[in-house]
C-alpha positions, 0 to 999 in steps of 0.5 A: 499499499502507498501513503497519501503523501510523503511523510515523517516518522519521529521516534525517541528513546523510551518514556519511563514516565511516572508523573505529570510534567506538563507544567515543566517550564524550561523551553529546552523541553518544549523545543523537544515537544515541538519536534515530536509534534511536527512528525506525521507519525510519532512513536515512543515506548511507554515503560510502565503499567497503568493503574486503572479500573482493573486494579492488580497487585505487584508482581515484583518485590522491589521496584514496580513501574506503575503510573497513573493514567495522566501520564498517557494524557502527557504523551498525547499532548506531547504529540505521540500517535503511536505507543509500544506497551511491550516491556519488562514493566508491562506485567508489574500489576499482573493481568489486571494491570495489562487490561487497565493499560490497554483500556486507558491507552485505547481510550486516548486514541493511540495506535498501540500494540505489545499487550493483549487479552490472549496471545492471538490478540497480543500478536496482532498489529495495532492500527491507526488512521492518520492524515498521511495514511494508515499506520500499523505497529507490531511490538514485542518483548524479548525478555528475559521476562518470566513465562507467566508474563507472556500472553497465552491462548486458552486450551482445554486445560488452561484458561487464556492469560492477558500478557505480552507479545513475546520473543523468547531468547535463550542464552547459550554458551558455545564450547569447542567441539572437544569441550562440548563432547565432554559436557554431552558425555557427562550430561548423558551419563547423569541421565538428565535428558532422560529425566526431563524427557520422561517428565514431558511424556508422562513416563519412560520414553524410547524416543530420542532426546528433546534437543539435537543441536545443544545440551541443556545441562541442568538449566544451562544451554550449551552449543558447539562452535569454533570459539567460546561465546555467550550468544542469544538464540531466538525461538523460531516459532516465535520468530515465525509468528511475529513475521507472519503478523508483520506480513498481515499488517503490511496488507492493511497499512501504508506504514509498518513499524516494528518495536522490540524491548529486551534486556539481553545486553552484551557485556559491552553495552554498545555491542549489538547482539548477532541475534538482535541484528538477525531479528531486525533484518527479518522484520524488514524482510517481512515488510516493516518500514521501520524498526525501533528498539529499547532496553539497554539504556544508551544509544546503540547504532543506526543501520539503514537496511533495504532503505529502512531505518533500524534503531538498535537502541535510542536510550531514554526520552523521559526517565523517571528512575528511582535510582540515586544519582551516579547509578547510571552511566552518563550516556544513559541521560543523552540521546537523540530525537530521530526524524525520518523522512519517507516517500509515500511509497514507504522508502526512507529518504533521510534521517535528521538527528537532534541531540537531547540531554535528560534534565539538561547538560548543566545538570548532568555536568553537576551530577544534579539529577534529583528531579530529572523531569524531562529531556532538554534539546542539547544544542551545546558541546554535550549534544555534539559529543552525543552525536559524535558517539552516535556516529561512531557506533553507527559507523560499524553498520556502514551508516555515515552520520554528518554533524553540522550546527549541533544536529546531524543527518543521514542521507539515503541513496 
């Protein structure tokens, strides 16, 4: 399908918003809002559970990411049309919180996705009809969230469960062939595979083990390879379900966005896992026009793949964290607002990047983040430093970011 006109897609870091900040007076924040409002389609991730009519109870012992519905009024007034609800805080009030979050988000007219009454519902795209045409969003959480957070369809034995649209990613330790063979020998001698298989089948089984390509050694997955690695392995059934949703959305929408939230970070936060890049490419191959991700709270690289932008992480936009000053690295407070110019056909023409600093550069330099209310447009040395770092991590994907006058751009050939 083709949009009614050329259009702009604005995307930012995640919005971990807990309070009404519409009375915030600093003009540098409202300069950010002006950029968001100027987009034909503007997107963020709501990093919270909404406390609403369905109630709920905390599913975590320490930090619970709960907000009142007024934060949705904030995001609406700031110009966002499209919200992901898929993240590690979406289940913080259990199934009732999931239902309240969807209900309050829908009431305000957002195009949203990532949660559902059951898995069939959660897997589907959310749609929105805007001036430029029809848009669709598929939003996914990559974990590691416990399985009870995942949406589930009803069966004869179990009722349906509201929850997240999910992509399961398993951590696998890669061993050299001789090491892998030794571990598999120990594994087989101890009978762990037989024990697990028999539990799954309800009794002794004459069939082979459940795993042909790896060993599940008492909860630790091990695979074979040429070098030692800790790598992520995507569940192929989940991947097929997600790409099928993208293909379906492409038939009905002029512009399709895919979003992933995950906490499978590399030891060096700036590194993008191989599985994540494979997933992003699969989403574009299935028909997505843009891909956005959050999770690791800093900027990761921008890749242009088949004339579509892939934002591997945009860090934070609104970040009402309870952690003390100094808990997060300085880079967690610095990000960009990305404005992507598209042709009506859905092909990317240009990306414009405006640097921001949550709370402002002066507060960051003084380590004064007792309030940390809102992002500031950062047309200063800190903003240039942020763009230079973004250019460096994006160059690894062959993306050339040109910096000029405390802003930056990428032109797509």
